[in-house]
N, C-alpha and C positions, 0 to 999 in steps of 0.2 A: 505492501501502499506506499501510496509516494501520494499526500495529500495538502504538498506546503507550497500548490503551482494552483497557479487559472491557466490556462493555453485562451493566447487572444490569435486568431487568427485576422490579417487583412485585404479585407475577401469588396474594396466596393469600386477597381478600377473594371473599364470595359475590356482595356484588352485591345487598343485596337489598332493590332498588327496581323490578329486570329481575320480581319477583316471578314466578319460575318458578326450575323444579327441578333445572337446568344454570347453573354459572357463570355472571357475566355474558360473561365473558375468551369464553366460547368458540361464543356467540352468531353467526353470520355475518353479513356486511357484501359481498354482489355475491359470493358463493362462496365466500371464506372466512371461518378462525374472528377474533373482534377483536385477537388476542392472534398472534396468526400473523403479521398486517397488520403488527403493532412487530417483529414478529423482522424479520420481513423488511428493515423499512425499516432495521435497524442490522446486522444482518448486512450490506446495501450497502455502508456505511461500511467493511468489513471488518474487524472487532475480534480482537485476541489471542484472546476464547471472548465466548461469550454463557452468560449468567447466567440463572435464575429463582427467586422466594423465591415458592415455595405451596406452597397447603395445604389450602380446599376443593376439593374433588376432581383430588386432585391427581393421581392416576393416568388422569384420561384428557386432562390438562392435557400429562403425560411422553407421552401417546401422540398427541399434532395433530406432522404431518409437518409439523416443522420444518426449512428449507435448511438450514440449517449441531446438528448435533449441538451439544443445550444440556445445560446442568450446573449439576444441583435444586439445592434445597434448601429443605425442611418450616423455616417458620415455624410452630411447633403452635399457639399465642398470637394472640393479634393483639394488640399493645399497642405501634402507632402504626409509624409507615416508618421510627423509626431504630431503634426493635427491626430493622424488613424487613432491614433494611440489615446488622443487628449478626446476624442469623443464617446471613450471607451469610459469614462471615467464613471454614466451611473452605471457598472455593473459592477467595476474592480474596487470603486469603495465601498461596498457590503465586504469586499474579501485585506479589509490593511496591514493584518501581520500577513498577508500571502506573498507571494513572489509569482511576476506576470508572465509566461514564458509566452512575448514575442517574433510574430513571423511570418511569411506573405503567405495567401493563400493557393499561389502557383511553380510546389517543391514538393513537386508527388514524388522525386528520390527519394528525398531521404523519412528516413530510417529509423522505426527506435530504440535498437541499441544505438546505433547515432549519436540521439539524444542523450541520450541516458546516463552518461557522464557527464557532458555538460552539465548536466540537473545537481549530479554527485556534486563535481567543484564548487559549483555556486554554491551550496548548504556548506560542504566546511568549510570552505574559505571566511564564509560568511556576510562577503559583498554586498553590497549595496544595489553591485549594472557586474557581472557577466555576460559581455559578448561574445561569442563567436565569431574564429578572425580562422585561414586557414594563407600555405602554398602556392598564387597561384605562375600556374607558367607562360597562360595568354592572364592577364584583370583587366583588360579596357572592358571595362563596364563600370569597373565593381571602385568601391572607394577606398582610399588607402589607410595602413595604419601610422601617422608619421610619433616618432621621438621631437620631444622637442627639447632645448635646446635648458630646461627647469626639470627636466623630468617628471612632466608630462604626458598622459598623450593624449592625440584625436582622430580623427577620422575627416579624412580629406577626398572628393566628389571624383570622380575622374573630368566633372564639367568644368571643377576649381580646381584641379592642382597643376604647379610649377611640371614643365618634363619631366624635372629631376626626380620629381613628385611621384607621377606615373610610371616608371623604374620599379620603385618598392616591390618588394611582391608579398607579401601578407596584407591580406585583402579582409576587409570587412567580410562578412559573408551574409548580413542584415538580418538575421535571430539573436535574438537578448535577453537577458532574465533582469527582472529589476523585483529587490524587492519594491511591496507599490507603496506602503506614505510614505517615502520618500518619493522615491516621481511625480507622482501626481501634487507635490508643492516644486519641484522642480522645474518641469515639461513645459512650464507657462510662464519659463522666463529664456527658448527658446527662441533666437528672432528668424529674418528670412532675406538674410542677409547675403546672398547665394546668387547664380548665374538664371538662379531657373524663382527664383523668389519663395521661397520652400521653407517648412520645417524640417528640420531635416532629424531625424532621431536618435544620426550616428552625431549632432552635437551635445543631446545629450555627459555626450564622453567624455570632452573636454572644461564642459561642466561641471560634473559632480566632480572631478579633480581635483578644479582650483575650490569649491567647496568642499573641499575636506570629506566627501562620502568616499567608502571604497570600489572601485572600479578593476577593471583589469580584465581582457582579455581570453583566450580556451581556444588554443592550437583545435586541431579537427586532421589527422590524413584523408579524412572523409569526404574530400573537395567536391569529388563530384556527382557527391550525392546533393547538392549545392547548387544546379544548375536551374534559374528559371525557365517558365516553358513561356514564349510571349509570342510564336506562331505556330501557323500547322508544320513549318518543320524541325521545331524544338518539339516538338506537339511527337509526333511521330519515332525524333531523337528516343522519346521520356517512354512510346513505346517497347519502346524497340530493348531500351534496357528490362524492365516489369517483365515486362516477355517471355527472359531466358529468368530471371528469377523463380517466377514463375514452373515457366518446365521444369530449369534442375531442380525447386524444391520435390517439380514430380516423380524423379530420378532417379531422385539417392528416396525416395520412400516405397520404389520397386515399380515406378511404368516405365519403359520399354515407352522412346520416343524416337522412329526414327531414322525422323529426317527434323533436330528442331527449329529451322530457316525456312520450312512451311511449313511449318506448323502455324496454328493460335489459339486458345485456349487460354480463355480468357480465366479472371486473378479465383470467381467463385468458384471455379468448377472444381471438382472433386470428382479422383479417381482411383481406384482399389488396383493393390499389387495384384502384378503380373497382368496387367493387361497390358496392347500394344495396341499406340496409335501409328496410325501408316502415313508414308507424306502427303498433305494439300489434305490436312484438313480443319476444319474448320470447328474448336467444341465451346459457347458463348452462353452467358448465361448464369443460372443457377441449379447450368446440370448435373447431377451425379453415376459418374457408373463405376460399376460394380470391380468386384475380382475377378483376374480372370479374364476379362472384356478382345475383344479384337476391334477394332475398328478401322475401314480398309481406307485406302484415297479418295483422295473428294468426297468428300460426308461431311453437312454441314447439319450439325447436330447442335439447340438451340433447348435450351427449359426444357429437360428431357432430369425420367428418372429411369435406372437404366442397371438391370440386376445381373449378377452376377453368372459367369460365362456367356455372354451376349457376344454375338459375331453380328457384324455388318458393313454387311460386301458391296461400298463402295462401289459409284458414286450413289448418295444418297442423300437427303436431304430429307430430318426428322423434328417438327414442333413440336411440345408439350406434348410428350408420348413419354405414359409408363410401361416399360419392356420389360414380361418377364424372367426369370432367372434362369439359360441357359436355349433363347429366345434364334430365330435367326431373321437376321434386314437382309431381302432381297432390294437388288435395280429390277426398273421395272426390264433391260433389254433379257437382263440374267433368268429373266421367268420366261420368258417368248412373250408377253404380255404387245 
């Protein structure tokens, strides 16, 4: 149990680079929306509450089937990350003795086991603020961690960085842990004197140091998990990573997948041991496949429940079917119809 923190997900932006009528956080990845994946990750860490800062298409976000009841607050104008967190003050003020984990809703690759050491470090150190960093080979677009001559540290955003500062590899990943009580006092002091005229959450780091509050970075080696999904190209890349994770998990559990590169299996799919999945198979939704089954090539199976010892002689298209133990599914050509 870890009830020491509240999770806060920033989810108010539209995501214009998707060029879609649907907010980017509702675009699906292996059967789940991007925002649902992030919420599920944080819920698995057992927070005291989950809050979402919403704006564009707020009704659709509120209708998502999250695994834990979420608290919603609207950010009517998008004026930066610090402004977004302050918009959540009506939620956070009810948890003054806890910390809040702040992260963006477009990080579907982050795993609970990556965030847990970050949480542990924050609570063990007693910091007022801990923020996540990583050494990036190509830090373009990320804020750089700058060590000042007086011993303080600050984050300089890409648009405001000097050529020398842009050479710094240690970068801010945009994930923070704040003790809530001091945070609600400090964030209103952040200004917007920067290239975009926004209120940056990153400015809190220098502000905390100058105010005598404890603040420090936590460096992670899992830098590839903190890649934001900002367009459909990055969405496809994220899907590829999650798809590989899913199939590796199934294979470790005793499922044979002959050609992972040509196979698509959604995240909620369950397959029993000693089952075999041939190339060019798509298995979607909440499909459950028993033990010792054989799924033939060019089959598409969606939201089905399949017993053990089932053979699907592809190609076949199955939707919302219940198939008993030992049954065999033929294609029309094989039956001669």
